[in-house]
C-alpha positions as CSV (number, residue, x, y, z in Angstrom):
1,M,-75.2,-28.1,-28.6
2,T,-71.8,-27.6,-30.3
3,A,-71.1,-24.5,-28.2
4,L,-72.0,-26.4,-25.1
5,V,-69.6,-29.2,-25.9
6,L,-66.8,-26.8,-26.7
7,T,-67.3,-25.1,-23.4
8,A,-67.3,-28.2,-21.4
9,C,-64.3,-29.8,-23.1
10,G,-61.9,-26.8,-23.3
11,G,-61.4,-26.2,-19.6
12,G,-58.2,-24.3,-18.6
13,G,-55.9,-25.2,-15.6
14,S,-55.8,-23.2,-12.4
15,D,-52.8,-21.1,-11.1
16,D,-52.1,-23.8,-8.6
17,D,-50.7,-26.0,-11.3
18,D,-47.9,-23.6,-12.5
19,D,-44.5,-25.3,-12.0
20,T,-42.3,-22.3,-13.1
21,P,-39.3,-22.0,-10.7
22,P,-38.8,-18.7,-8.8
23,L,-36.2,-16.3,-10.2
24,P,-32.8,-16.4,-8.4
25,T,-31.9,-13.5,-6.0
26,P,-29.5,-11.1,-7.8
27,T,-26.0,-10.8,-6.4
28,Y,-23.6,-7.9,-6.7
29,G,-19.8,-7.4,-6.6
30,I,-18.3,-5.4,-3.8
31,G,-15.2,-3.4,-4.7
32,G,-13.4,0.0,-5.1
33,E,-9.9,1.4,-5.2
34,V,-6.8,1.4,-3.1
35,T,-4.5,4.4,-3.2
36,G,-1.4,5.5,-1.3
37,M,0.0,2.1,-0.4
38,A,3.8,2.1,-0.6
39,S,5.7,-0.2,-3.0
40,G,6.5,-3.6,-1.6
41,K,3.8,-3.5,1.1
42,S,0.4,-5.3,1.3
43,L,-2.9,-5.1,3.2
44,V,-5.8,-7.4,3.9
45,L,-9.4,-6.3,3.5
46,Q,-12.5,-8.1,4.8
47,N,-16.1,-7.9,4.0
48,N,-18.6,-8.5,6.8
49,G,-15.7,-9.7,8.9
50,I,-14.8,-12.6,6.5
51,H,-13.7,-13.1,2.9
52,D,-10.1,-12.0,3.3
53,L,-8.7,-10.2,0.2
54,T,-5.0,-9.6,0.2
55,L,-3.8,-6.6,-2.0
56,S,-0.1,-5.8,-2.8
57,S,-0.6,-2.9,-5.1
58,N,-2.7,0.2,-5.6
59,G,-5.7,0.2,-8.0
60,A,-9.1,-1.4,-8.4
61,F,-10.2,-4.4,-6.3
62,E,-13.3,-6.6,-5.9
63,F,-14.1,-9.4,-3.5
64,S,-14.6,-12.8,-5.1
65,A,-17.7,-13.4,-2.9
66,K,-20.7,-11.5,-4.1
67,V,-23.5,-10.2,-1.9
68,E,-27.2,-10.9,-2.4
69,A,-29.5,-8.0,-3.2
70,G,-30.7,-6.2,-0.1
71,K,-28.0,-7.8,2.1
72,P,-25.5,-5.7,4.0
73,Y,-21.8,-5.3,3.2
74,D,-19.1,-3.8,5.5
75,V,-15.5,-3.5,4.2
76,T,-12.8,-3.1,6.8
77,V,-9.0,-3.4,7.0
78,A,-8.0,-6.6,8.7
79,T,-4.2,-6.1,8.4
80,Q,-2.5,-2.8,7.8
81,P,0.6,-2.4,5.6
82,Q,3.8,-2.1,7.7
83,S,4.4,1.5,8.8
84,Q,1.2,2.7,7.1
85,T,-2.4,3.2,8.1
86,C,-5.3,2.7,5.6
87,M,-8.8,4.2,6.1
88,V,-12.0,3.0,4.3
89,T,-14.7,5.4,3.1
90,N,-18.0,4.4,1.5
91,G,-17.3,0.9,3.0
92,S,-20.8,-0.1,4.2
93,G,-24.3,-0.3,3.0
94,S,-27.0,-2.6,1.5
95,A,-26.3,-4.1,-1.9
96,S,-28.7,-2.9,-4.6
97,A,-26.3,-2.8,-7.5
98,T,-22.6,-3.5,-8.1
99,V,-20.5,-1.5,-5.6
100,A,-17.4,0.1,-7.0
101,N,-17.0,3.3,-5.1
102,I,-15.3,2.1,-1.9
103,Q,-12.1,4.1,-1.3
104,V,-9.1,2.7,0.7
105,Q,-6.6,5.5,1.3
106,C,-3.2,4.6,2.8
107,T,-0.8,7.0,4.4
108,D,2.6,6.7,6.1
109,E,2.5,6.6,9.9
110,P,4.2,9.6,11.5
111,I,7.9,8.8,12.2
112,S,8.9,9.4,15.8
113,T,12.2,11.1,16.4
114,D,12.1,10.1,20.1
115,T,13.8,6.8,19.4
116,S,16.2,5.2,16.8
117,A,13.4,2.8,15.6
118,A,12.8,4.5,12.2
119,C,16.4,3.9,11.2
120,F,16.3,0.2,11.8
121,S,12.8,-0.7,10.8
122,S,13.6,-1.7,7.2
123,D,14.0,-5.4,6.7
124,K,15.2,-5.2,3.1
125,P,18.9,-5.5,3.9
126,Y,18.2,-8.9,5.5
127,V,15.9,-10.4,2.8
128,T,17.8,-13.4,1.2
129,G,19.5,-12.2,-1.9
130,S,19.5,-8.5,-1.0
131,V,22.8,-6.7,-2.0
132,W,24.1,-3.3,-1.0
133,T,27.4,-1.8,-1.9
134,Y,29.4,1.1,-0.5
135,T,31.8,2.9,-2.7
136,T,34.6,4.8,-1.0
137,P,37.8,6.6,-2.3
138,G,40.6,4.1,-2.8
139,A,44.0,3.9,-4.3
140,A,44.0,5.6,-7.8
141,P,42.6,5.0,-10.3
142,S,40.0,2.7,-8.8
143,P,37.7,3.3,-5.8
144,D,37.1,0.7,-3.1
145,K,33.9,-1.2,-3.1
146,T,32.5,-3.0,0.0
147,R,29.7,-5.3,-0.9
148,Y,27.2,-6.9,1.5
149,E,24.9,-9.8,0.5
150,A,22.1,-11.3,2.7
151,M,22.7,-15.1,2.5
152,G,19.6,-16.3,4.4
153,E,19.3,-18.4,7.5
154,A,22.4,-20.0,8.9
155,T,23.3,-21.9,12.1
156,F,26.1,-20.3,14.1
157,E,27.3,-21.9,17.3
158,G,24.0,-23.8,17.5
159,K,21.9,-20.6,17.1
160,R,19.5,-19.8,14.3
161,T,20.8,-16.6,12.7
162,Y,20.9,-14.8,9.4
163,R,24.2,-14.5,7.6
164,V,25.4,-11.4,5.8
165,R,28.5,-11.9,3.6
166,Q,30.9,-9.0,3.2
167,T,33.3,-8.7,0.2
168,F,36.0,-6.1,-0.2
169,N,37.1,-5.4,-3.8
170,S,35.9,-8.9,-4.8
171,T,37.8,-10.6,-2.0
172,P,35.7,-12.5,0.6
173,F,36.3,-10.8,3.9
174,R,33.7,-11.4,6.6
175,N,30.4,-13.1,7.6
176,T,28.2,-11.5,10.2
177,Y,25.6,-13.6,12.1
178,T,22.6,-11.7,13.4
179,N,18.9,-12.0,14.1
180,N,16.1,-9.8,15.4
181,A,13.5,-10.8,18.0
182,D,11.2,-8.9,20.4
183,G,12.5,-5.5,19.4
184,M,16.2,-6.4,19.8
185,N,19.0,-6.9,17.3
186,Y,21.3,-9.8,18.3
187,V,24.9,-10.1,16.9
188,H,26.1,-13.6,17.6
189,G,29.5,-13.2,16.0
190,H,31.6,-13.2,12.8
191,S,33.7,-15.5,10.7
192,G,36.0,-15.1,7.7
193,G,39.5,-13.9,7.0
194,S,41.5,-10.8,6.3
195,G,42.3,-9.1,3.0
196,D,44.7,-10.8,0.6
197,V,45.8,-13.3,3.2
198,Y,42.3,-14.7,3.5
199,V,43.4,-18.2,2.6
200,R,46.0,-18.2,5.3
201,Y,44.2,-16.5,8.1
202,I,40.8,-17.9,9.1
203,Y,38.9,-16.9,12.2
204,E,35.7,-17.2,14.0
205,E,34.5,-14.7,16.7
206,T,31.7,-15.8,19.0
207,Y,29.9,-13.3,21.3
208,T,28.7,-14.9,24.6
209,P,26.0,-13.9,25.2
210,A,25.0,-12.4,21.9
211,L,25.4,-8.6,21.8
212,A,21.8,-7.4,22.2
213,V,20.9,-3.8,21.2
214,P,17.3,-2.4,21.1
215,L,16.1,-1.3,17.7
216,A,14.3,1.6,19.5
217,I,16.8,3.3,21.7
218,P,15.3,6.4,23.4
219,L,16.9,9.7,22.7
220,N,19.9,10.4,25.1
221,R,19.3,7.2,27.1
222,P,22.2,4.9,26.2
223,H,22.0,1.1,26.3
224,T,24.9,-0.9,27.7
225,A,25.6,-4.6,27.0
226,S,28.5,-6.9,28.0
227,Y,29.7,-10.0,26.3
228,T,32.8,-12.2,25.9
229,N,34.5,-12.2,22.5
230,D,36.1,-15.6,21.9
231,N,38.4,-15.4,18.8
232,K,39.5,-18.7,17.4
233,N,41.9,-18.6,14.5
234,N,44.7,-20.6,12.9
235,I,47.4,-18.4,14.6
236,Q,46.2,-18.0,18.2
237,N,43.0,-18.0,20.3
238,T,42.1,-15.0,22.4
239,T,39.3,-14.1,24.8
240,T,38.2,-10.5,25.3
241,Q,35.7,-9.0,27.8
242,V,33.8,-6.3,26.0
243,V,31.4,-3.6,27.2
244,Q,29.5,-1.7,24.5
245,T,27.3,1.3,25.1
246,T,25.0,2.4,22.3
247,A,23.5,5.8,22.3
248,Y,21.0,7.5,20.0
249,L,21.9,11.2,19.8
250,G,18.9,12.4,17.7
251,R,18.3,13.3,14.1
252,E,20.8,15.1,11.9
253,T,20.7,16.0,8.2
254,I,23.8,14.9,6.3
255,Q,24.9,16.0,2.8
256,T,26.7,13.5,0.8
257,A,27.9,13.1,-2.8
258,F,24.9,10.9,-3.5
259,G,22.2,12.9,-1.8
260,T,21.0,14.7,1.3
261,F,19.6,12.5,4.1
262,E,17.9,12.7,7.4
263,T,19.8,10.4,9.7
264,C,19.9,8.9,13.2
265,K,23.1,9.8,14.9
266,M,24.3,6.7,16.7
267,Q,27.3,6.6,19.0
268,Y,29.1,3.4,20.1
269,T,31.5,3.3,23.0
270,I,33.4,0.1,23.2
271,Q,35.7,-0.9,26.1
272,R,37.9,-4.1,25.9
273,N,39.3,-5.7,29.0
274,G,38.7,-2.6,31.0
275,G,41.0,-0.5,28.8
276,Q,40.6,2.9,27.2
277,P,37.1,3.3,25.6
278,E,36.9,3.6,21.8
279,V,34.1,6.0,20.6
280,N,32.7,5.6,17.1
281,T,29.8,7.3,15.5
282,D,27.5,6.4,12.6
283,W,24.9,8.5,10.8
284,V,22.3,6.0,9.8
285,I,19.8,6.9,7.0
286,A,16.3,7.3,8.4
287,T,14.1,7.6,5.4
288,G,13.7,6.2,1.8
289,K,15.1,3.1,0.1
290,L,18.4,3.5,1.9
291,T,16.9,3.3,5.4
292,G,19.3,1.5,7.8
293,L,22.4,2.1,5.7
294,I,25.3,4.4,6.9
295,A,25.7,7.8,5.2
296,Q,28.7,8.9,7.4
297,S,31.0,7.5,10.0
298,N,33.5,8.8,12.5
299,A,36.2,6.4,13.8
300,N,39.4,7.4,15.7
301,G,38.5,11.1,15.2
302,T,38.3,10.8,11.4
303,T,35.0,11.4,9.6
304,T,34.4,9.6,6.3
305,Q,31.5,9.3,3.8
306,P,30.9,6.8,1.0
307,T,30.8,8.4,-2.4
308,N,27.9,6.2,-3.4
309,I,25.6,3.5,-2.0
310,E,24.0,1.0,-4.5
311,V,21.1,-1.3,-3.5
312,N,19.1,-3.9,-5.4
313,W,15.7,-3.0,-4.1
314,N,13.2,-0.2,-4.8
């Protein structure tokens, strides 16, 4: 009887009464390494066409959004670094563990020598606060220093421009007002003074229309632009009709006191009021941190080089 009672009263519950919650689905991080991206550049990666991840340096990366076990991942480049191309390897699969072997390799795009574009693609000289200085031989014992500083946006004759301030041996000398748009460089004019009489001679030059020169001039296919130069100063006002032809004459390697550079040889032919044309030539640095700066000039038949160029960017 005792055994029968124990059996009847002890009954166990069935499996249908188990309230244990199901285990969560595992999730895994998706990442890898970026190599070859140039200093100062950035790229944007995506996983499965979403989840933007912006990277501004080489090294390890991982998306903040994890992927559920068994779900697909597909890492692609949404935005390439300027003047570089990045390729992804090991970028897709199904998540079964943390993914850390995705490789993003960046390389420089081939530089075309068919146009002058490579010599004017750098935007560093126009970023607010950028400074670059040319040192040239001067009266003994001190050399001459011409300093340029990007001052940011400025309104000039009602136009939105960027102002570059030029100083010669610590004396304010000139402001240049320019802007770039649709592959063209526009020079709207200048303002300032002259040398040690700066406080007595003030001027403003306006180019109408703005002098427009393509950033990418084809080899041996000159570009011609015309404008009116209105010079208003505290002595007299003058108006000059100007025709400027800009030609890209190809690449040339230049040796200087501060290095050897591959350059774009640029020739400028300027004719004022139909008079005798003036021909000037600049050798513009085509590679490296000094891209866009002038390694050598020829004006009035005399070739000169700076003895040094200093910049405040990498």
